[in-house]
C-alpha positions in Angstrom: 130.9 -24.5 2.6 131.0 -20.8 3.3 130.2 -20.0 6.9 128.1 -16.8 7.3 129.2 -14.6 10.2 126.6 -13.8 12.9 128.4 -10.7 14.1 126.2 -8.2 12.0 123.0 -9.8 13.4 124.4 -9.6 17.0 125.5 -6.0 16.6 122.1 -5.2 15.0 120.3 -6.5 18.1 122.6 -4.6 20.4 121.9 -1.4 18.5 118.2 -2.1 18.6 118.4 -2.7 22.3 120.3 0.5 22.9 117.8 2.5 20.9 114.8 1.0 22.8 116.5 1.8 26.1 117.3 5.3 24.9 113.7 5.8 23.8 112.4 4.6 27.2 114.8 6.8 29.1 113.9 9.8 27.0 110.2 9.3 27.8 110.9 9.0 31.5 113.2 12.1 31.6 110.6 14.0 29.6 107.8 13.1 32.1 110.0 14.3 35.0 111.0 17.5 33.3 107.4 18.3 32.2 106.0 18.0 35.7 109.0 19.6 37.5 108.9 22.6 35.2 105.1 23.1 35.6 104.9 23.5 39.4 102.9 26.3 40.9 104.5 28.6 43.4 102.7 27.9 46.7 103.6 29.2 50.2 104.2 26.1 52.3 105.8 25.6 55.7 107.0 22.3 57.0 106.9 22.3 60.8 110.1 20.3 61.4 111.4 22.0 64.6 110.3 23.6 67.8 108.1 20.7 69.2 107.6 19.8 72.8 107.1 16.1 72.8 105.8 13.9 75.7 106.2 10.1 75.4 106.2 7.5 78.2 105.9 10.2 80.8 109.0 12.0 79.6 108.8 15.5 78.1 111.4 16.6 75.5 111.7 20.3 74.5 112.4 22.0 71.3 112.6 18.7 69.3 113.1 18.4 65.6 111.3 15.8 63.4 114.7 14.5 62.4 115.8 13.9 66.0 117.3 10.4 65.9 116.2 9.6 69.5 112.7 9.0 68.1 113.8 6.6 65.3 114.0 3.7 67.7 110.9 4.2 69.9 109.8 0.5 69.8 106.2 1.6 70.5 103.6 -0.8 71.8 99.9 -0.8 71.3 98.1 2.1 72.9 101.3 4.0 73.5 100.6 7.8 73.2 102.8 10.5 71.8 101.8 14.1 72.4 103.3 17.0 70.4 102.9 20.7 71.1 104.1 23.8 69.3 103.1 27.4 69.0 101.6 28.5 65.7 104.1 31.3 65.0 104.2 30.7 61.2 104.5 33.9 59.2 102.0 36.3 60.9 100.8 37.6 57.5 99.7 34.2 56.4 97.7 33.4 59.5 96.1 36.8 59.3 95.2 36.9 55.6 94.6 33.3 54.5 92.9 30.2 55.7 95.6 27.6 56.3 95.4 23.8 56.2 97.4 21.5 58.3 98.6 18.3 56.7 99.5 15.5 59.2 100.6 12.0 58.5 99.6 9.1 60.7 100.9 5.6 60.5 98.7 2.8 61.8 97.6 5.1 64.6 94.8 7.1 66.0 95.3 10.8 65.8 93.7 13.8 67.5 94.5 17.4 66.4 93.4 20.5 68.4 94.5 24.0 69.2 94.8 25.5 72.7 93.9 29.1 73.0 95.6 31.7 75.3 93.1 30.8 78.0 94.1 27.2 78.0 90.9 25.9 76.3 91.4 22.9 74.0 89.5 23.3 70.7 89.2 20.0 68.8 89.9 20.2 65.0 90.2 16.6 63.9 90.1 13.1 65.3 90.6 9.8 63.6 90.5 6.3 65.2 89.4 7.8 68.6 86.2 7.6 70.4 85.8 11.3 71.1 85.0 10.9 74.7 86.9 7.7 75.8 90.0 8.2 73.7 90.4 4.5 72.5 92.4 3.3 69.6 90.8 1.4 66.8 91.7 -1.8 65.0 93.4 -1.5 61.6 93.6 2.2 61.0 95.8 2.4 58.0 98.3 5.1 57.1 97.8 8.3 55.4 97.4 12.1 55.5 94.9 14.1 57.3 94.0 17.6 56.0 92.9 19.8 58.9 91.8 23.4 58.4 93.2 25.8 61.0 90.9 28.4 62.5 91.4 32.0 61.6 93.4 34.2 63.9 95.1 31.2 65.4 98.5 32.9 65.5 100.1 32.5 68.9 97.9 29.6 69.9 99.3 26.1 70.6 98.9 23.3 68.2 98.5 19.9 69.9 98.7 16.6 68.1 98.1 13.3 70.0 99.0 10.0 68.4 98.1 6.6 69.8 99.5 3.4 68.4 96.9 1.0 67.3 99.4 -1.9 67.3 103.0 -2.6 68.2 105.6 -0.7 66.2 103.0 1.7 64.8 104.8 4.9 65.9 108.1 5.3 64.1 109.3 8.8 64.8 107.5 12.1 64.8 104.8 12.5 62.2 105.2 14.8 59.2 103.4 18.1 59.7 103.0 20.7 56.9 101.0 24.0 56.6 99.8 25.3 53.3 97.1 27.8 52.1 93.7 26.0 52.2 92.8 27.0 48.6 95.9 25.2 47.3 96.3 22.4 49.8 95.3 19.5 47.5 96.9 21.1 44.5 100.3 21.4 46.3 99.8 17.8 47.5 99.2 16.6 43.9 102.2 18.5 42.5 104.6 16.9 45.0 103.6 13.6 43.5 102.9 14.6 40.0 105.4 12.4 38.3 104.4 9.3 40.3 100.7 10.0 39.9 101.0 10.4 36.2 102.9 7.2 35.8 100.9 5.0 38.2 97.5 6.1 36.9 98.8 5.4 33.4 100.0 2.0 34.5 96.7 1.2 36.2 94.6 2.2 33.2 96.9 0.6 30.6 97.1 -2.6 32.7 93.3 -2.7 33.1 92.8 -2.2 29.3 95.4 -4.9 28.5 93.7 -7.3 30.9 90.2 -6.8 29.5 91.5 -7.1 25.9 93.8 -10.1 26.6 91.1 -12.0 28.5 88.7 -11.7 25.6 91.4 -12.7 23.1 92.6 -15.6 25.2 89.4 -17.4 24.4 90.6 -17.4 20.8 94.3 -17.8 21.3 96.0 -18.8 24.6 99.1 -16.9 23.5 97.3 -13.7 24.8 97.5 -15.2 28.4 100.9 -13.6 28.7 99.4 -10.2 27.9 96.7 -10.8 30.5 99.3 -11.5 33.2 101.2 -8.4 32.1 98.0 -6.4 32.5 97.4 -7.7 36.0 101.0 -6.9 36.9 100.8 -3.4 35.5 97.4 -2.7 37.1 98.2 -3.9 40.6 101.7 -2.6 40.5 100.4 0.9 39.5 97.7 0.7 42.1 100.2 -0.2 44.9 102.5 2.6 43.9 99.6 5.1 43.8 98.5 4.0 47.3 102.1 3.8 48.7 102.8 7.4 47.8 99.3 8.3 49.1 98.4 9.7 45.7 95.2 7.7 46.1 94.0 10.4 48.6 93.3 12.6 45.6 90.5 10.2 44.8 89.6 8.8 48.2 90.3 10.0 51.7 89.1 6.9 53.4 92.6 6.1 54.9 91.6 2.7 56.2 90.3 1.4 52.9 93.1 3.0 51.0 95.7 1.2 53.1 93.9 -2.1 52.7 94.0 -1.7 49.0 97.7 -0.8 49.3 98.6 -4.0 51.2 96.4 -6.3 49.1 97.8 -4.8 45.9 101.4 -5.3 47.2 100.7 -9.0 48.0 99.1 -9.6 44.6 101.4 -7.9 42.0 104.2 -10.4 42.4 101.9 -13.3 41.4 101.5 -12.4 37.7 105.3 -11.7 37.5 106.0 -15.3 38.6 103.3 -16.5 36.2 105.1 -14.7 33.3 108.4 -16.2 34.4 106.8 -19.7 34.1 105.6 -18.9 30.6 108.8 -17.2 29.4 111.3 -19.7 30.9 110.2 -22.8 29.0 113.5 -24.5 28.9 114.4 -24.5 32.6 114.6 -27.9 34.5 111.4 -29.2 35.9 112.7 -28.8 39.4 113.1 -25.0 39.0 109.6 -24.8 37.4 108.1 -26.6 40.4 110.0 -24.2 42.7 108.6 -21.2 40.9 105.1 -22.7 40.9 105.2 -23.4 44.6 106.4 -19.8 45.2 103.5 -18.5 43.2 101.1 -20.7 45.2 102.6 -19.4 48.5 102.1 -15.8 47.3 98.5 -16.5 46.4 97.9 -18.1 49.8 99.5 -15.1 51.5 97.3 -12.6 49.7 94.1 -14.6 50.4 95.1 -15.3 54.0 95.8 -11.7 54.7 92.4 -10.6 53.3 90.5 -13.4 55.2 92.3 -12.7 58.5 91.6 -9.0 58.2 87.9 -9.6 57.4 87.5 -12.0 60.3 89.4 -9.8 62.7 92.1 -12.4 63.4 95.0 -10.2 62.4 95.5 -7.0 60.6 96.5 -7.2 56.9 99.9 -5.6 57.5 101.0 -8.5 59.9 101.8 -10.5 56.8 104.3 -8.0 55.6 107.5 -9.6 57.1 106.5 -13.0 55.5 105.8 -11.2 52.2 109.3 -9.7 52.4 110.8 -13.1 52.9 108.9 -14.5 49.9 109.9 -11.4 47.9 113.6 -11.9 48.7 113.3 -15.6 47.8 111.5 -14.8 44.5 114.1 -12.2 43.6 117.0 -14.6 44.2 115.3 -17.5 42.3 114.3 -15.4 39.3 117.6 -13.6 39.1 119.5 -16.9 39.2 117.3 -18.5 36.6 117.7 -15.4 34.3 121.4 -15.4 34.8 121.8 -19.0 33.8 119.3 -18.8 30.9 120.7 -15.6 29.4 123.1 -17.1 26.8 120.4 -19.5 25.5 117.6 -17.0 25.6 115.9 -15.5 22.5 116.1 -11.8 21.9 112.6 -11.3 23.3 113.3 -13.4 26.4 116.4 -11.2 27.1 114.0 -8.3 27.6 112.0 -10.2 30.1 115.1 -11.3 31.9 116.2 -7.6 32.0 112.9 -6.8 33.7 113.7 -9.6 36.2 117.1 -8.0 37.0 115.3 -4.7 37.4 112.6 -6.3 39.6 115.2 -8.0 41.8 117.1 -4.7 42.3 113.9 -2.9 43.0 112.8 -5.6 45.4 116.1 -5.3 47.4 115.8 -1.5 47.3 112.1 -1.6 48.5 113.0 -3.9 51.4 115.9 -1.7 52.4 113.7 1.4 52.1 111.0 -0.1 54.3 113.4 -1.1 57.1 116.2 1.5 56.9 114.7 4.7 55.3 114.4 6.4 58.6 118.2 6.4 58.9 118.7 8.1 55.4 119.9 11.7 55.4 118.1 12.3 52.1 114.3 12.7 51.8 113.0 9.1 51.7 109.8 10.4 50.0 111.6 10.5 46.7 111.5 6.7 46.6 107.7 6.6 46.9 107.0 9.5 44.7 109.5 9.0 41.8 111.9 6.0 42.0 109.2 3.4 42.7 106.8 4.4 39.9 109.7 4.8 37.4 111.0 1.4 38.3 107.7 -0.2 37.7 107.2 1.6 34.4 110.7 0.4 33.4 109.8 -3.2 34.3 106.4 -3.2 32.5 108.0 -1.6 29.4 110.7 -4.2 29.3 108.3 -7.1 29.6 106.0 -5.5 27.0 108.9 -5.1 24.5 109.9 -8.7 25.2 106.4 -9.9 24.6 106.1 -8.0 21.3 109.5 -9.3 20.1 108.5 -12.8 21.1 105.2 -12.6 19.2 107.0 -11.2 16.2 109.6 -14.0 16.3 106.8 -16.5 16.6 105.0 -15.0 13.6 108.2 -15.1 11.6 108.7 -18.8 12.6 105.1 -19.6 11.7 105.7 -18.0 8.2 108.9 -19.9 7.8 107.2 -23.1 8.8 104.3 -22.4 6.3 106.9 -21.8 3.6 108.7 -25.1 4.4 105.4 -26.9 4.4 104.6 -25.4 1.1 107.9 -26.5 -0.3 107.5 -30.0 1.3 103.9 -30.6 0.1 103.4 -28.4 -3.0 104.7 -29.0 -6.5 106.9 -26.0 -7.1 106.1 -25.7 -10.9 102.3 -26.2 -11.1 101.3 -25.2 -7.5 99.3 -28.4 -7.2 99.9 -30.9 -4.3 103.0 -33.1 -4.9 103.5 -36.9 -4.9 104.0 -37.0 -1.1 100.5 -35.6 -0.5 99.0 -38.0 -3.1 100.6 -41.1 -1.7 99.5 -40.1 1.8 95.9 -39.6 0.6 95.9 -43.1 -1.0 97.0 -44.7 2.2 94.1 -43.0 4.1 91.4 -44.0 1.6 89.3 -46.9 2.8 86.3 -48.2 0.8 84.8 -49.8 3.9 84.1 -46.5 5.5 83.6 -44.1 2.5 83.0 -43.9 -1.2 85.6 -42.2 -3.3 86.7 -41.7 -6.9 90.2 -41.5 -8.3 91.0 -40.0 -11.7 94.5 -40.5 -13.2 95.7 -38.3 -16.1 98.8 -38.4 -18.2 100.0 -35.7 -20.6 100.7 -36.6 -24.2 103.4 -34.8 -26.2 105.4 -33.6 -23.1 108.6 -35.1 -24.5 107.9 -33.4 -27.8 107.5 -30.0 -26.1 110.8 -30.5 -24.2 112.7 -31.6 -27.3 111.3 -28.9 -29.6 111.1 -25.9 -27.2 113.3 -26.8 -24.3 112.4 -27.2 -20.7 110.8 -23.8 -20.7 108.3 -25.1 -23.3 107.6 -28.2 -21.3 107.1 -26.2 -18.1 104.6 -23.9 -19.9 102.8 -27.0 -21.1 102.6 -28.5 -17.5 101.4 -25.2 -16.0 98.8 -24.7 -18.6 97.3 -28.2 -18.1 97.4 -27.7 -14.3 95.3 -24.6 -14.8 92.8 -26.6 -16.8 92.6 -29.2 -14.0 91.8 -26.4 -11.4 88.9 -25.2 -13.4 87.5 -28.6 -14.5 87.9 -30.4 -11.2 87.3 -27.4 -8.9 85.0 -29.4 -6.7 87.5 -32.2 -6.1 89.1 -32.6 -2.7 92.7 -33.1 -4.0 94.6 -32.2 -7.2 98.2 -33.4 -7.3 101.0 -33.9 -9.7 102.3 -37.5 -9.1 105.5 -36.8 -11.1 106.7 -35.9 -14.6 103.5 -35.9 -16.8 101.3 -37.8 -14.4 98.4 -36.2 -12.4 95.7 -37.4 -10.0 92.3 -36.2 -8.9 90.7 -37.4 -5.7 87.0 -37.1 -4.7 86.3 -38.5 -1.2 83.2 -36.3 -0.6 80.3 -35.4 -3.0 81.6 -38.0 -5.4 80.2 -37.3 -8.9 78.4 -40.0 -10.8 79.5 -41.2 -14.2 77.3 -38.8 -16.1 78.7 -35.7 -14.3 82.2 -37.1 -14.6 81.7 -37.5 -18.3 80.7 -33.8 -18.5 83.9 -32.9 -16.7 86.0 -34.8 -19.2 84.1 -33.2 -22.1 84.8 -29.8 -20.6 88.5 -30.7 -20.2 88.8 -31.7 -23.8 87.2 -28.4 -24.9 89.6 -26.4 -22.7 92.5 -28.4 -24.1 91.6 -27.2 -27.6 91.2 -23.6 -26.5 94.5 -23.7 -24.6 96.3 -25.2 -27.7 95.2 -22.3 -29.8 96.4 -19.7 -27.2 99.8 -21.1 -26.4 102.8 -19.3 -27.9 104.4 -22.7 -28.9 103.2 -25.1 -31.5 102.1 -28.0 -29.2 98.8 -29.9 -28.8 97.5 -29.9 -25.2 96.1 -33.4 -24.7 95.9 -35.8 -21.8 94.8 -39.4 -21.5 92.8 -40.3 -18.4 91.3 -43.2 -16.5 89.1 -43.4 -13.4 87.9 -45.9 -10.9 85.3 -45.9 -8.1 85.9 -47.4 -4.8 83.0 -49.8 -5.1 84.4 -51.4 -8.2 86.8 -53.5 -6.2 85.3 -54.8 -2.9 87.4 -54.1 0.2 90.2 -52.6 -1.9 92.7 -50.2 -0.5 93.4 -46.8 -2.1 96.5 -48.1 -3.9 94.4 -50.8 -5.6 91.8 -48.4 -6.9 94.7 -46.1 -8.0 96.2 -49.0 -10.0 92.8 -49.7 -11.6 92.4 -46.1 -12.7 96.0 -46.1 -13.9 95.6 -49.2 -16.0 92.5 -47.6 -17.7 94.5 -44.4 -18.3 97.2 -46.4 -20.0 94.7 -48.2 -22.1 93.3 -44.9 -23.3 96.9 -43.7 -24.0 97.6 -46.9 -26.0 94.4 -46.4 -28.0 95.3 -42.8 -28.7 98.8 -43.7 -30.0 97.3 -46.4 -32.2 94.8 -44.0 -33.6 97.6 -41.5 -34.4 99.6 -44.2 -36.2 96.6 -45.4 -38.2 
């Protein structure tokens, strides 16, 4: 036996994989380049230095936002941090344009004012404060405040007061940026253009996939995978959009935006585990139970966080450390399973496993970013604005490619199965059902529960056709008679070739009476004569037949009725031969 090498197929898959990765990378790079090359030229000024900061009764002078002394504040609830600095930003800007101050607050109340040269405090913005009593609120969320500075404010003192609404809320000095008012939101959007484009696309695409897949799942449960992918894409995109604060282009309700951010974060892992349970079909039952329990814990965490926030028991962000622990466990479990299943996985499953590796790496990076980003020398905002959306897009793309390949492979398998079934149950020459189907039908026929009719037919002169014209002539004879059977007995439930020159017709519904059956035989004889004239070989198309009804032999099985019809068919065949001899 010649063994066919699998190397070409393996290399073909590797090339296809490389091309798909190259295509995905090209799209991502194109998106980045498109938005980076289409930025407007806006005058902005980040107020990083020159702050006088008062915290816990101590005043620090000429402080930079990057001062590491403020990275480990360990703030407690109701701690207040006060920042002051003179507005000495480019005199011409303050004189000629209205400027907008952009201030970031994290889980804190914030109050923004300017102090004029006479020492009078003019309130510009407050959030989370009762204006008079200066109290912190409950869950305040995190986000940007856009505060328009008064004209002719050059030389005045900007004052920002931040009060922690809970322990650990203040983590360093807040980000403060000044930009012309007529371009404030445009500049804010351009900073996040890549991420906003990707995350909005993911959210819309995921929502469309979910709606489509839910509808189609009512017809075919195979679309459930697509529904889970839609949920993963939609909630992943929504979380990314909220995390980079791009949601503020559509809503500036910081508290609600932050609630959506946390709930989306808690939810998006759930469909990923669901996809893993559906993709990893060959893993041990213990691992499946482990993944299922993890999914249930994530569901409980998301519901618990929402309920506790609603009832005022605890803020939604209190569940974050527990979520990070679950996320680390999920990353470890899914990565381990993917690693051990890699060799036995199908080509489509390998794409899903690739997305798992990407998700695990992203999960570790996310946890590291959350806890250690304040120690980075680089701008940590690039993680929120670019890396995080690109990572999610990569994961969704890999899963979608894997799903498409898996569906295609299943379609090919179904076609191959149909072909094998055709070969197993169809007569290759005539296209009628074969003896296997006929014998199975006879075993299922039962006169006690149904009426039926069997017709047996046997071709005359087949041996003569084979002897005179070879097997090609005999095959033509058989195919021609099979076509006659299809037309004459088109209302029958089964037409089959029982072997050689023997055929059988089965009626187990709408059984014709003897008069209608006689008309069918007359039509068959007529068509035999017409076919004899049209054949390119000199052979007479002729068949002997016999039939039997189920009620002719009480309590008889299908095989008994078949024998009765067969004996009548041979009686007709004998009489036909006798007539030809006479």
